[in-house]
N, CA, C and O of each residue as an XYZ file, in Angstrom:
900
protein
N     -86.525    134.153   -158.198
C     -86.848    133.142   -159.210
C     -88.285    133.277   -159.697
O     -88.555    133.063   -160.879
N     -89.213    133.630   -158.808
C     -90.602    133.823   -159.227
C     -90.699    134.927   -160.259
O     -91.437    134.805   -161.236
N     -89.947    136.021   -160.047
C     -89.982    137.131   -160.996
C     -89.419    136.703   -162.339
O     -90.000    137.025   -163.376
N     -88.279    135.970   -162.348
C     -87.693    135.494   -163.593
C     -88.651    134.568   -164.333
O     -88.775    134.640   -165.556
N     -89.326    133.701   -163.589
C     -90.298    132.800   -164.207
C     -91.417    133.577   -164.867
O     -91.846    133.244   -165.972
N     -91.893    134.617   -164.189
C     -92.997    135.400   -164.751
C     -92.557    136.080   -166.040
O     -93.276    136.038   -167.038
N     -91.378    136.711   -166.029
C     -90.878    137.346   -167.233
C     -90.773    136.336   -168.368
O     -91.115    136.637   -169.511
N     -90.300    135.143   -168.049
C     -90.114    134.105   -169.061
C     -91.424    133.753   -169.744
O     -91.460    133.594   -170.964
N     -92.513    133.628   -168.968
C     -93.757    133.101   -169.508
C     -94.762    134.160   -169.926
O     -95.879    133.830   -170.326
N     -94.376    135.445   -169.837
C     -95.313    136.502   -170.237
C     -94.719    137.487   -171.230
O     -95.329    138.517   -171.516
N     -93.541    137.189   -171.759
C     -92.907    138.088   -172.711
C     -93.785    138.348   -173.918
O     -94.013    139.499   -174.289
N     -94.282    137.276   -174.537
C     -95.096    137.430   -175.736
C     -96.367    138.217   -175.449
O     -96.817    139.005   -176.281
N     -96.936    138.008   -174.290
C     -98.195    138.649   -173.933
C     -98.056    140.159   -173.840
O     -98.960    140.897   -174.229
N     -96.901    140.624   -173.315
C     -96.744    142.046   -173.047
C     -95.780    142.760   -173.991
O     -95.604    143.973   -173.882
N     -95.164    142.043   -174.900
C     -94.128    142.652   -175.728
C     -94.624    143.907   -176.454
O     -93.934    144.927   -176.476
N     -95.824    143.830   -177.048
C     -96.354    144.954   -177.801
C     -96.809    146.082   -176.891
O     -96.694    147.257   -177.237
N     -97.335    145.710   -175.707
C     -97.978    146.700   -174.848
C     -97.085    147.270   -173.755
O     -97.501    148.187   -173.047
N     -95.879    146.756   -173.599
C     -95.047    147.176   -172.479
C     -94.752    148.673   -172.483
O     -94.721    149.309   -171.429
N     -94.532    149.236   -173.685
C     -94.230    150.668   -173.738
C     -95.343    151.512   -173.144
O     -95.089    152.417   -172.349
N     -96.587    151.213   -173.532
C     -97.738    151.955   -173.012
C     -97.930    151.680   -171.528
O     -98.182    152.590   -170.738
N     -97.805    150.398   -171.163
C     -98.001    150.017   -169.768
C     -96.991    150.694   -168.865
O     -97.334    151.152   -167.775
N     -95.725    150.758   -169.320
C     -94.699    151.333   -168.454
C     -94.982    152.800   -168.142
O     -94.692    153.259   -167.038
N     -95.545    153.543   -169.101
C     -95.908    154.928   -168.827
C     -96.919    155.009   -167.691
O     -96.912    155.957   -166.906
N     -97.796    153.995   -167.611
C     -98.805    153.964   -166.563
C     -98.206    153.643   -165.202
O     -98.622    154.192   -164.181
N     -97.224    152.749   -165.199
C     -96.708    152.275   -163.912
C     -95.563    153.106   -163.368
O     -95.190    152.948   -162.206
N     -94.994    153.988   -164.181
C     -93.844    154.770   -163.735
C     -94.055    155.424   -162.374
O     -93.143    155.387   -161.548
N     -95.241    156.036   -162.095
C     -95.436    156.669   -160.778
C     -95.498    155.683   -159.630
O     -95.316    156.069   -158.475
N     -95.757    154.384   -159.933
C     -95.941    153.405   -158.870
C     -94.652    152.753   -158.397
O     -94.558    152.318   -157.250
N     -93.648    152.682   -159.286
C     -92.436    151.952   -158.946
C     -91.629    152.724   -157.921
O     -91.296    153.891   -158.127
N     -91.316    152.061   -156.808
C     -90.621    152.727   -155.707
C     -89.198    152.230   -155.595
O     -88.866    151.135   -156.051
N     -88.348    153.064   -154.972
C     -86.954    152.713   -154.707
C     -86.200    152.331   -155.975
O     -85.388    151.406   -155.952
N     -86.451    153.020   -157.066
C     -85.801    152.710   -158.322
C     -84.837    153.839   -158.663
O     -85.161    154.718   -159.461
N     -83.647    153.813   -158.055
C     -82.701    154.905   -158.181
C     -82.143    155.046   -159.588
O     -81.675    156.125   -159.951
N     -82.178    153.976   -160.402
C     -81.607    154.039   -161.738
C     -82.596    154.576   -162.762
O     -82.277    154.641   -163.950
N     -83.785    154.960   -162.325
C     -84.837    155.395   -163.231
C     -84.376    156.525   -164.150
O     -84.777    156.576   -165.312
N     -83.532    157.438   -163.641
C     -83.153    158.609   -164.412
C     -82.218    158.261   -165.568
O     -82.198    158.976   -166.570
N     -81.448    157.186   -165.454
C     -80.448    156.884   -166.457
C     -80.750    155.645   -167.287
O     -80.205    155.497   -168.381
N     -81.605    154.747   -166.794
C     -81.894    153.508   -167.504
C     -83.401    153.323   -167.633
O     -84.134    153.463   -166.654
N     -83.859    153.009   -168.832
C     -85.275    152.749   -169.064
C     -85.580    151.324   -168.614
O     -85.060    150.365   -169.184
N     -86.423    151.186   -167.589
C     -86.727    149.873   -167.040
C     -87.398    148.986   -168.089
O     -87.210    147.770   -168.087
N     -88.166    149.584   -168.968
C     -88.781    148.817   -170.051
C     -87.715    148.097   -170.873
O     -87.870    146.921   -171.201
N     -86.629    148.803   -171.207
C     -85.554    148.191   -171.987
C     -84.890    147.058   -171.216
O     -84.512    146.043   -171.801
N     -84.745    147.231   -169.894
C     -84.147    146.186   -169.065
C     -84.996    144.921   -169.079
O     -84.485    143.819   -169.279
N     -86.298    145.091   -168.863
C     -87.206    143.947   -168.835
C     -87.234    143.252   -170.193
O     -87.204    142.024   -170.271
N     -87.291    144.040   -171.253
C     -87.342    143.477   -172.598
C     -86.075    142.688   -172.905
O     -86.149    141.615   -173.504
N     -84.917    143.203   -172.504
C     -83.648    142.524   -172.767
C     -83.530    141.242   -171.939
O     -83.073    140.214   -172.439
N     -83.947    141.308   -170.668
C     -83.942    140.114   -169.829
C     -84.788    139.012   -170.463
O     -84.372    137.856   -170.538
N     -85.969    139.387   -170.911
C     -86.887    138.419   -171.493
C     -86.311    137.819   -172.775
O     -86.448    136.621   -173.023
N     -85.662    138.664   -173.592
C     -85.084    138.184   -174.840
C     -83.984    137.160   -174.587
O     -83.885    136.158   -175.295
N     -83.157    137.415   -173.573
C     -82.079    136.481   -173.239
C     -82.634    135.139   -172.762
O     -82.152    134.079   -173.161
N     -83.643    135.200   -171.910
C     -84.241    133.973   -171.392
C     -84.933    133.208   -172.508
O     -84.826    131.984   -172.587
N     -85.645    133.931   -173.377
C     -86.337    133.293   -174.500
C     -85.344    132.606   -175.447
O     -85.596    131.503   -175.932
N     -84.222    133.270   -175.698
C     -83.222    132.723   -176.604
C     -82.691    131.387   -176.084
O     -82.571    130.418   -176.835
N     -82.376    131.352   -174.796
C     -81.884    130.124   -174.190
C     -82.965    129.048   -174.194
O     -82.686    127.868   -174.406
N     -84.200    129.475   -173.956
C     -85.331    128.548   -173.932
C     -85.548    127.913   -175.295
O     -85.796    126.711   -175.388
N     -85.456    128.717   -176.364
C     -85.664    128.201   -177.723
C     -84.602    127.163   -178.091
O     -84.899    126.169   -178.754
N     -83.357    127.403   -177.655
C     -82.283    126.446   -177.942
C     -82.596    125.093   -177.298
O     -82.457    124.046   -177.930
N     -83.016    125.129   -176.048
C     -83.328    123.889   -175.334
C     -84.497    123.165   -175.989
O     -84.451    121.952   -176.194
N     -85.546    123.918   -176.316
C     -86.746    123.321   -176.891
C     -86.472    122.717   -178.259
O     -86.950    121.624   -178.567
N     -85.701    123.427   -179.083
C     -85.403    122.947   -180.424
C     -84.694    121.601   -180.378
O     -84.955    120.726   -181.204
N     -83.803    121.438   -179.416
C     -83.054    120.187   -179.295
C     -83.947    119.023   -178.894
O     -83.611    117.862   -179.124
N     -85.101    119.346   -178.284
C     -86.013    118.300   -177.797
C     -87.267    118.169   -178.661
O     -88.158    117.380   -178.347
N     -87.336    118.940   -179.749
C     -88.494    118.876   -180.626
C     -89.729    119.535   -180.037
O     -90.855    119.141   -180.341
N     -89.520    120.535   -179.198
C     -90.633    121.248   -178.570
C     -90.668    122.701   -179.019
O     -89.691    123.215   -179.564
N     -91.794    123.354   -178.789
C     -91.908    124.789   -178.976
C     -91.942    125.452   -177.602
O     -92.207    124.802   -176.591
N     -91.672    126.741   -177.584
C     -91.619    127.464   -176.309
C     -92.929    127.342   -175.539
O     -92.919    127.216   -174.314
N     -94.060    127.379   -176.249
C     -95.354    127.309   -175.578
C     -95.536    125.965   -174.880
O     -96.206    125.889   -173.851
N     -94.950    124.912   -175.425
C     -95.038    123.590   -174.784
C     -94.307    123.616   -173.442
O     -94.809    123.103   -172.442
N     -93.135    124.210   -173.431
C     -92.360    124.318   -172.196
C     -93.090    125.177   -171.169
O     -93.120    124.854   -169.981
N     -93.674    126.268   -171.637
C     -94.395    127.168   -170.727
C     -95.579    126.462   -170.087
O     -95.843    126.629   -168.897
N     -96.291    125.672   -170.882
C     -97.446    124.941   -170.354
C     -97.005    123.889   -169.341
O     -97.607    123.765   -168.275
N     -95.966    123.136   -169.664
C     -95.465    122.114   -168.748
C     -94.989    122.737   -167.443
O     -95.267    122.221   -166.361
N     -94.277    123.842   -167.552
C     -93.754    124.510   -166.366
C     -94.888    125.011   -165.473
O     -94.818    124.907   -164.249
N     -95.931    125.555   -166.098
C     -97.071    126.034   -165.313
C     -97.770    124.885   -164.592
O     -98.072    124.981   -163.403
N     -98.024    123.805   -165.319
C     -98.738    122.663   -164.717
C     -97.962    122.106   -163.531
O     -98.562    121.688   -162.541
N     -96.642    122.095   -163.620
C     -95.817    121.623   -162.511
C     -95.946    122.533   -161.297
O     -95.952    122.050   -160.165
N     -96.049    123.828   -161.511
C     -95.954    124.804   -160.432
C     -97.296    125.234   -159.845
O     -97.325    125.845   -158.777
N     -98.413    124.928   -160.520
C     -99.704    125.435   -160.054
C    -100.322    124.521   -159.000
O     -99.983    123.342   -158.902
N    -101.243    125.096   -158.207
C    -101.910    124.302   -157.164
C    -103.240    123.741   -157.680
O    -103.586    123.900   -158.851
N    -103.964    123.093   -156.791
C    -105.183    122.389   -157.206
C    -106.319    123.324   -157.591
O    -107.303    122.873   -158.177
N    -106.214    124.611   -157.282
C    -107.226    125.576   -157.693
C    -106.941    126.114   -159.099
O    -107.764    126.820   -159.681
N    -105.778    125.775   -159.632
C    -105.311    126.423   -160.860
C    -104.829    125.455   -161.927
O    -104.245    125.886   -162.922
N    -105.056    124.154   -161.747
C    -104.546    123.159   -162.689
C    -105.557    122.827   -163.777
O    -105.774    121.655   -164.088
N    -106.173    123.845   -164.352
C    -107.200    123.653   -165.375
C    -106.789    124.346   -166.676
O    -105.966    125.261   -166.651
N    -107.351    123.923   -167.810
C    -107.060    124.594   -169.083
C    -107.409    126.080   -169.043
O    -106.700    126.899   -169.627
N    -108.493    126.429   -168.358
C    -108.903    127.833   -168.286
C    -107.864    128.674   -167.552
O    -107.534    129.778   -167.984
N    -107.350    128.148   -166.442
C    -106.329    128.873   -165.679
C    -105.047    129.000   -166.488
O    -104.403    130.049   -166.478
N    -104.677    127.936   -167.186
C    -103.482    127.972   -168.034
C    -103.635    129.016   -169.133
O    -102.698    129.758   -169.427
N    -104.812    129.070   -169.733
C    -105.084    130.064   -170.772
C    -104.908    131.475   -170.232
O    -104.318    132.334   -170.887
N    -105.426    131.703   -169.030
C    -105.304    133.002   -168.395
C    -103.850    133.336   -168.087
O    -103.411    134.471   -168.273
N    -103.115    132.348   -167.619
C    -101.717    132.552   -167.251
C    -100.858    132.894   -168.468
O    -100.039    133.812   -168.420
N    -101.052    132.147   -169.561
C    -100.240    132.363   -170.758
C    -100.691    133.583   -171.559
O     -99.909    134.143   -172.326
N    -101.953    133.999   -171.385
C    -102.462    135.124   -172.150
C    -102.670    134.784   -173.617
O    -102.563    135.648   -174.488
N    -102.967    133.520   -173.882
C    -103.184    133.070   -175.258
C    -104.656    132.722   -175.466
O    -105.448    132.754   -174.525
N    -105.011    132.392   -176.698
C    -106.397    132.027   -176.987
C    -106.681    130.618   -176.493
O    -105.766    129.810   -176.330
N    -107.945    130.331   -176.258
C    -108.331    128.991   -175.814
C    -107.987    127.940   -176.862
O    -107.624    126.811   -176.531
N    -108.107    128.332   -178.142
C    -107.794    127.395   -179.212
C    -106.326    126.996   -179.212
O    -105.992    125.822   -179.378
N    -105.451    127.980   -179.024
C    -104.013    127.705   -178.998
C    -103.651    126.813   -177.822
O    -102.874    125.869   -177.963
N    -104.218    127.119   -176.665
C    -103.928    126.325   -175.469
C    -104.485    124.918   -175.611
O    -103.850    123.951   -175.190
N    -105.678    124.799   -176.205
C    -106.293    123.481   -176.407
C    -105.420    122.619   -177.311
O    -105.219    121.437   -177.031
N    -104.899    123.197   -178.392
C    -104.019    122.468   -179.293
C    -102.732    122.057   -178.585
O    -102.233    120.949   -178.781
N    -102.202    122.951   -177.766
C    -100.977    122.667   -177.022
C    -101.177    121.500   -176.075
O    -100.344    120.596   -176.009
N    -102.284    121.522   -175.340
C    -102.563    120.453   -174.386
C    -102.820    119.115   -175.087
O    -102.420    118.062   -174.590
N    -103.476    119.163   -176.224
C    -103.740    117.938   -176.969
C    -102.430    117.291   -177.421
O    -102.273    116.072   -177.347
N    -101.502    118.112   -177.886
C    -100.212    117.587   -178.321
C     -99.419    117.012   -177.144
O     -98.822    115.942   -177.256
N     -99.418    117.727   -176.020
C     -98.685    117.263   -174.841
C     -99.273    115.962   -174.296
O     -98.550    115.085   -173.823
N    -100.608    115.856   -174.372
C    -101.260    114.620   -173.932
C    -100.914    113.471   -174.883
O    -100.667    112.349   -174.442
N    -100.897    113.755   -176.181
C    -100.574    112.735   -177.175
C     -99.148    112.215   -176.979
O     -98.886    111.027   -177.167
N     -98.232    113.103   -176.602
C     -96.846    112.720   -176.369
C     -96.662    112.018   -175.023
O     -95.594    111.478   -174.733
N     -97.713    112.033   -174.210
C     -97.634    111.373   -172.917
C     -97.005    112.211   -171.829
O     -96.567    111.678   -170.809
N     -96.952    113.547   -172.036
C     -96.324    114.430   -171.068
C     -97.285    114.916   -169.982
O     -96.852    115.328   -168.906
N     -98.598    114.865   -170.268
C     -99.590    115.288   -169.286
C    -100.751    114.300   -169.253
O    -100.960    113.526   -170.188
N    -101.497    114.347   -168.159
C    -102.733    113.571   -168.057
C    -103.872    114.524   -167.710
O    -103.667    115.550   -167.060
N    -105.077    114.166   -168.155
C    -106.259    114.963   -167.858
C    -107.215    114.142   -167.012
O    -107.465    112.970   -167.293
N    -107.748    114.775   -165.967
C    -108.671    114.086   -165.064
C    -109.913    114.934   -164.860
O    -109.813    116.135   -164.614
N    -111.081    114.317   -164.960
C    -112.340    115.035   -164.738
C    -112.553    115.247   -163.245
O    -112.358    114.331   -162.446
N    -112.953    116.457   -162.874
C    -113.213    116.777   -161.475
C    -114.354    115.913   -160.929
O    -115.373    115.734   -161.595
N    -114.181    115.383   -159.726
C    -115.195    114.476   -159.171
C    -116.454    115.217   -158.738
O    -117.516    114.609   -158.608
N    -116.347    116.524   -158.513
C    -117.508    117.310   -158.076
C    -118.192    118.045   -159.225
O    -119.395    118.302   -159.177
N    -117.425    118.380   -160.252
C    -117.972    119.112   -161.389
C    -117.352    118.537   -162.667
O    -116.193    118.812   -162.978
N    -118.115    117.757   -163.385
C    -117.578    117.042   -164.544
C    -117.253    117.969   -165.712
O    -116.681    117.534   -166.712
N    -117.611    119.233   -165.589
C    -117.235    120.195   -166.624
C    -115.795    120.648   -166.470
O    -115.216    121.220   -167.393
N    -115.221    120.394   -165.312
C    -113.865    120.861   -165.005
C    -112.848    119.746   -165.243
O    -113.036    118.611   -164.805
N    -111.779    120.089   -165.937
C    -110.688    119.147   -166.211
C    -109.435    119.595   -165.454
O    -109.064    120.768   -165.488
N    -108.793    118.648   -164.773
C    -107.549    118.939   -164.059
C    -106.370    118.378   -164.851
O    -106.454    117.300   -165.441
N    -105.273    119.130   -164.852
C    -104.077    118.762   -165.597
C    -102.961    118.345   -164.645
O    -102.801    118.923   -163.570
N    -102.196    117.344   -165.046
C    -101.081    116.888   -164.217
C     -99.956    116.397   -165.113
O    -100.203    115.808   -166.165
N     -98.720    116.641   -164.695
C     -97.579    116.154   -165.446
C     -97.385    114.663   -165.203
O     -97.539    114.179   -164.082
N     -97.050    113.951   -166.254
C     -96.670    112.547   -166.115
C     -95.177    112.495   -165.778
O     -94.504    113.526   -165.765
N     -94.671    111.309   -165.508
C     -93.248    111.157   -165.241
C     -92.435    111.614   -166.445
O     -91.399    112.262   -166.296
N     -92.915    111.270   -167.644
C     -92.233    111.683   -168.867
C     -92.253    113.202   -169.023
O     -91.284    113.804   -169.485
N     -93.368    113.808   -168.632
C     -93.484    115.257   -168.721
C     -92.500    115.965   -167.802
O     -91.894    116.967   -168.182
N     -92.343    115.441   -166.594
C     -91.388    116.025   -165.651
C     -89.966    115.884   -166.165
O     -89.154    116.800   -166.026
N     -89.667    114.741   -166.757
C     -88.321    114.513   -167.280
C     -87.997    115.466   -168.424
O     -86.912    116.047   -168.467
N     -88.942    115.626   -169.352
C     -88.699    116.495   -170.501
C     -88.609    117.947   -170.066
O     -87.862    118.728   -170.656
N     -89.363    118.316   -169.038
C     -89.318    119.685   -168.530
C     -87.955    119.992   -167.923
O     -87.413    121.079   -168.122
N     -87.404    119.042   -167.188
C     -86.082    119.235   -166.591
C     -85.021    119.434   -167.671
O     -84.088    120.218   -167.502
N     -85.175    118.720   -168.772
C     -84.203    118.840   -169.855
C     -84.354    120.154   -170.616
O     -83.371    120.701   -171.116
N     -85.584    120.659   -170.704
C     -85.856    121.841   -171.530
C     -85.646    123.161   -170.797
O     -85.455    124.191   -171.443
N     -85.676    123.157   -169.481
C     -85.530    124.404   -168.734
C     -84.142    125.026   -168.932
O     -83.136    124.317   -168.934
N     -84.094    126.356   -169.099
C     -82.800    127.033   -169.205
C     -82.160    127.216   -167.827
O     -81.854    128.337   -167.420
N     -81.963    126.105   -167.114
C     -81.515    126.162   -165.726
C     -80.134    126.776   -165.580
O     -79.878    127.517   -164.632
N     -79.242    126.469   -166.517
C     -77.877    126.973   -166.412
C     -77.846    128.489   -166.427
O     -77.064    129.107   -165.704
N     -78.691    129.086   -167.245
C     -78.751    130.549   -167.321
C     -79.179    131.133   -165.984
O     -78.590    132.103   -165.508
N     -80.225    130.532   -165.365
C     -80.699    131.010   -164.073
C     -79.630    130.858   -162.995
O     -79.431    131.760   -162.181
N     -78.950    129.725   -162.993
C     -77.936    129.464   -161.980
C     -76.806    130.475   -162.068
O     -76.369    131.017   -161.053
N     -76.332    130.730   -163.287
C     -75.242    131.685   -163.468
C     -75.677    133.108   -163.078
O     -74.930    133.842   -162.431
N     -76.884    133.475   -163.480
C     -77.383    134.820   -163.164
C     -77.560    134.991   -161.653
O     -77.214    136.031   -161.094
N     -78.097    133.969   -161.004
C     -78.300    134.031   -159.556
C     -76.968    134.147   -158.826
O     -76.854    134.891   -157.852
N     -75.968    133.418   -159.292
C     -74.648    133.460   -158.667
C     -74.033    134.845   -158.784
O     -73.415    135.334   -157.838
N     -74.197    135.474   -159.930
C     -73.657    136.817   -160.127
C     -74.371    137.842   -159.248
O     -73.743    138.735   -158.680
N     -75.698    137.697   -159.144
C     -76.451    138.626   -158.303
C     -76.074    138.490   -156.832
O     -76.015    139.482   -156.105
N     -75.820    137.266   -156.401
C     -75.492    137.031   -154.997
C     -74.147    137.637   -154.604
O     -73.848    137.780   -153.418
N     -73.341    137.991   -155.599
C     -72.067    138.633   -155.315
C     -72.260    140.096   -154.932
O     -71.360    140.733   -154.383
N     -73.441    140.614   -155.228
C     -73.737    142.009   -154.915
C     -74.234    142.134   -153.482
O     -75.000    141.297   -153.007
N     -73.795    143.178   -152.803
C     -74.191    143.371   -151.406
C     -75.649    143.775   -151.277
O     -76.279    143.499   -150.256
N     -76.191    144.419   -152.290
C     -77.566    144.930   -152.207
C     -78.531    144.068   -153.008
O     -79.409    144.584   -153.699
N     -78.364    142.740   -152.910
C     -79.223    141.827   -153.659
C     -80.686    142.016   -153.295
O     -81.557    141.862   -154.151
N     -80.977    142.350   -152.025
C     -82.367    142.548   -151.618
C     -82.997    143.701   -152.377
O     -84.192    143.666   -152.672
N     -82.203    144.734   -152.702
C     -82.725    145.870   -153.439
C     -83.151    145.451   -154.844
O     -84.166    145.923   -155.356
N     -82.377    144.569   -155.462
C     -82.738    144.067   -156.787
C     -84.075    143.338   -156.722
O     -84.954    143.557   -157.555
N     -84.216    142.472   -155.728
C     -85.436    141.675   -155.607
C     -86.651    142.566   -155.381
O     -87.706    142.355   -155.979
N     -86.494    143.563   -154.513
C     -87.600    144.475   -154.231
C     -87.978    145.271   -155.463
O     -89.161    145.427   -155.767
N     -86.984    145.775   -156.170
C     -87.233    146.581   -157.362
C     -87.972    145.789   -158.430
O     -88.974    146.258   -158.968
N     -87.487    144.595   -158.741
C     -88.124    143.801   -159.787
C     -89.490    143.281   -159.341
O     -90.407    143.176   -160.156
N     -89.632    142.958   -158.067
C     -90.933    142.509   -157.568
C     -91.962    143.616   -157.685
O     -93.100    143.376   -158.089
N     -91.561    144.839   -157.330
C     -92.477    145.971   -157.429
C     -92.814    146.281   -158.891
O     -93.955    146.609   -159.215
N     -91.812    146.175   -159.768
C     -92.055    146.411   -161.190
C     -93.021    145.375   -161.747
O     -93.919    145.703   -162.523
N     -92.829    144.109   -161.342
C     -93.721    143.038   -161.781
C     -95.150    143.286   -161.319
O     -96.085    143.180   -162.112
N     -95.326    143.612   -160.050
C     -96.668    143.857   -159.514
C     -97.328    145.030   -160.219
O     -98.521    144.988   -160.519
N     -96.552    146.082   -160.485
C     -97.103    147.241   -161.177
C     -97.526    146.890   -162.594
O     -98.577    147.337   -163.055
N     -96.718    146.092   -163.293
C     -97.084    145.654   -164.638
C     -98.386    144.873   -164.630
O     -99.252    145.082   -165.479
N     -98.517    143.980   -163.672
C     -99.722    143.163   -163.586
C    -100.947    144.018   -163.290
O    -102.017    143.794   -163.857
N    -100.793    144.992   -162.408
C    -101.921    145.865   -162.078
C    -102.298    146.743   -163.264
O    -103.480    146.934   -163.551
N    -101.284    147.281   -163.957
C    -101.558    148.135   -165.101
C    -102.243    147.355   -166.213
O    -103.079    147.900   -166.934
N    -101.895    146.086   -166.353
C    -102.488    145.249   -167.393
C    -103.749    144.530   -166.920
O    -104.395    143.818   -167.689
N    -104.095    144.727   -165.635
C    -105.265    144.110   -165.028
C    -105.217    142.584   -165.143
O    -106.226    141.932   -165.411
N    -104.017    142.034   -164.934
C    -103.861    140.582   -164.974
C    -103.644    140.048   -163.569
O    -103.215    140.769   -162.669
N    -103.949    138.774   -163.404
C    -103.770    138.151   -162.096
C    -102.295    137.904   -161.825
O    -101.502    137.726   -162.749
N    -101.939    137.896   -160.548
C    -100.528    137.790   -160.190
C     -99.975    136.380   -160.295
O     -98.784    136.205   -160.552
N    -100.829    135.355   -160.098
C    -100.373    133.964   -160.099
C     -99.150    133.815   -159.196
O     -98.152    133.203   -159.577
N     -99.243    134.381   -157.997
C     -98.134    134.313   -157.061
C     -98.133    133.054   -156.230
O     -99.069    132.256   -156.284
N     -97.076    132.881   -155.458
C     -96.933    131.711   -154.598
C     -97.941    131.781   -153.455
O     -98.134    132.837   -152.852
N     -98.575    130.663   -153.166
C     -99.657    130.588   -152.182
C     -99.295    131.246   -150.852
O    -100.087    132.010   -150.302
N     -98.103    130.952   -150.336
C     -97.734    131.439   -149.000
C     -97.490    132.932   -148.954
O     -97.317    133.490   -147.871
N     -97.470    133.605   -150.117
C     -97.318    135.058   -150.139
C     -98.659    135.759   -150.357
O     -98.712    136.980   -150.499
N     -99.733    134.982   -150.383
C    -101.067    135.526   -150.666
C    -101.679    136.185   -149.432
O    -101.397    135.805   -148.296
N    -102.514    137.174   -149.687
C    -103.240    137.873   -148.627
C    -104.115    136.906   -147.830
O    -104.331    137.109   -146.635
N    -104.617    135.863   -148.480
C    -105.538    134.928   -147.838
C    -104.841    133.763   -147.137
O    -105.494    132.970   -146.457
N    -103.532    133.653   -147.296
C    -102.807    132.544   -146.669
C    -102.808    132.737   -145.151
O    -102.414    133.787   -144.644
N    -103.260    131.703   -144.438
C    -103.419    131.798   -142.985
C    -102.734    130.632   -142.292
O    -102.857    129.481   -142.713
N    -102.013    130.946   -141.225
C    -101.380    129.906   -140.413
C    -102.264    129.623   -139.204
O    -102.656    130.543   -138.486
N    -102.571    128.360   -138.984
C    -103.409    127.958   -137.861
C    -102.634    126.986   -136.968
O    -101.510    126.596   -137.286
N    -103.251    126.603   -135.851
C    -102.621    125.634   -134.945
C    -102.451    124.274   -135.622
O    -101.561    123.500   -135.271
N    -103.323    123.996   -136.604
C    -103.281    122.700   -137.285
C    -102.457    122.715   -138.569
O    -102.255    121.675   -139.196
N    -101.983    123.899   -138.957
C    -101.211    123.988   -140.195
C    -101.533    125.259   -140.964
O    -101.479    126.359   -140.414
N    -101.873    125.101   -142.255
C    -102.167    126.239   -143.112
C    -103.611    126.185   -143.610
O    -104.207    125.115   -143.729
N    -104.156    127.371   -143.897
C    -105.544    127.482   -144.351
C    -105.645    128.556   -145.414
O    -105.008    129.604   -145.308
N    -106.458    128.295   -146.459
C    -106.771    129.322   -147.450
C    -107.951    130.130   -146.932
O    -109.046    129.592   -146.768
N    -107.741    131.403   -146.675
C    -108.791    132.250   -146.142
C    -109.909    132.508   -147.131
O    -110.998    132.931   -146.741
N    -109.650    132.255   -148.431
C    -110.667    132.482   -149.453
C    -111.606    131.289   -149.577
O    -112.825    131.458   -149.610
N    -111.041    130.079   -149.647
C    -111.854    128.875   -149.817
C    -112.177    128.194   -148.490
O    -113.047    127.325   -148.425
N    -111.469    128.595   -147.434
C    -111.606    128.000   -146.098
C    -111.202    126.530   -146.096
O    -111.683    125.755   -145.270
N    -110.332    126.148   -147.005
C    -109.860    124.774   -147.066
C    -108.435    124.674   -146.538
O    -107.651    125.611   -146.696
N    -108.087    123.545   -145.910
C    -106.721    123.379   -145.389
C    -105.707    123.283   -146.523
O    -106.025    122.823   -147.619
N    -104.485    123.723   -146.244
C    -103.414    123.698   -147.231
C    -102.236    122.902   -146.692
O    -101.915    122.977   -145.506
N    -101.606    122.152   -147.556
C    -100.415    121.402   -147.165
C     -99.181    122.270   -147.390
O     -99.273    123.364   -147.949
N     -98.031    121.774   -146.952
C     -96.789    122.488   -147.193
C     -96.545    122.625   -148.692
O     -96.093    123.665   -149.169
N     -96.857    121.544   -149.432
C     -96.696    121.579   -150.878
C     -97.616    122.621   -151.506
O     -97.203    123.353   -152.405
N     -98.871    122.693   -151.033
C     -99.814    123.695   -151.537
C     -99.252    125.107   -151.374
O     -99.353    125.942   -152.273
N     -98.661    125.348   -150.209
C     -98.192    126.698   -149.875
C     -97.079    127.175   -150.791
O     -96.852    128.378   -150.916
N     -96.380    126.243   -151.434
C     -95.235    126.593   -152.257
C     -95.570    126.663   -153.743
O     -94.692    126.927   -154.564
N     -96.845    126.427   -154.096
C     -97.244    126.468   -155.500
C     -97.953    127.778   -155.834
O     -98.385    128.511   -154.944
N     -98.066    128.058   -157.135
C     -98.701    129.297   -157.563
C    -100.201    129.092   -157.742
O    -100.659    127.977   -157.993
N    -100.960    130.179   -157.611
C    -102.420    130.087   -157.620
C    -103.031    131.237   -158.399
O    -102.582    132.378   -158.295
N    -104.066    130.929   -159.186
C    -104.748    131.970   -159.949
C    -105.556    132.906   -159.053
O    -105.923    134.001   -159.479
N    -105.838    132.490   -157.823
C    -106.593    133.322   -156.888
C    -105.678    134.171   -156.015
O    -106.148    134.867   -155.115
N    -104.376    134.119   -156.275
C    -103.402    134.833   -155.447
C    -103.715    136.333   -155.397
O    -103.975    136.968   -156.419
N    -103.682    136.869   -154.195
C    -103.933    138.294   -153.992
C    -102.820    138.853   -153.116
O    -102.574    138.340   -152.024
N    -102.155    139.887   -153.579
C    -101.059    140.471   -152.814
C    -101.366    141.929   -152.509
O    -101.877    142.660   -153.358
N    -101.052    142.338   -151.303
C    -101.193    143.742   -150.923
C     -99.788    144.278   -150.707
O     -99.086    143.862   -149.785
N     -99.389    145.204   -151.567
C     -98.013    145.723   -151.514
C     -98.055    147.224   -151.324
O     -98.679    147.939   -152.108
N     -97.404    147.696   -150.300
C     -97.397    149.126   -150.000
C     -96.791    149.907   -151.149
O     -95.764    149.534   -151.716
N     -97.462    151.002   -151.472
C     -96.951    151.860   -152.520
C     -97.452    151.513   -153.910
O     -97.220    152.248   -154.870
N     -98.163    150.352   -154.009
C     -98.672    149.956   -155.332
C    -100.174    150.162   -155.389
O    -100.796    149.889   -156.416
């Protein structure tokens, strides 16, 4: 699901550059037996197009644009180190002006709230309101994900699919020099202690909820990449 989410929210960012990027990452992708007969770039592009199409249908019915859904989805999933306009801008790969306009509209509609950081008043934290969570649930192309997941689970080698796409995703991010925005508990710095969880980078304690959210500081070490 993390891989599908990433494809969903980065299609526009990489659509033009994927062809060049894929030439760079081809030597890095491991265990990809279909490489000789199927162009992975075409697979990723087609997956993204299908998800985008379903997303646009949902958004249109609710009077939203795709970027609004992407912003809401990110704010729901990010942790306290990443719930800022700057992090959102980095995640979406859009201009600060576009993201600022998006956030202003979402705030006006009552879907998000903005809070000034108590330690640094230059920093703004973003949070979904109850209305924002409700509209996000309605706009997500959940049915598409559920059906696709069910079909994949019928395959005996489902783990191979996950490994292949995860490696392709990591290679794309490295080739594009973008941050992974991965789940906290999969980070190199995630540490388990006698008292619970700890971020090895900030040295701050983490809750169970923290561990399951995505972070702009996420660092992954993957063999072969």
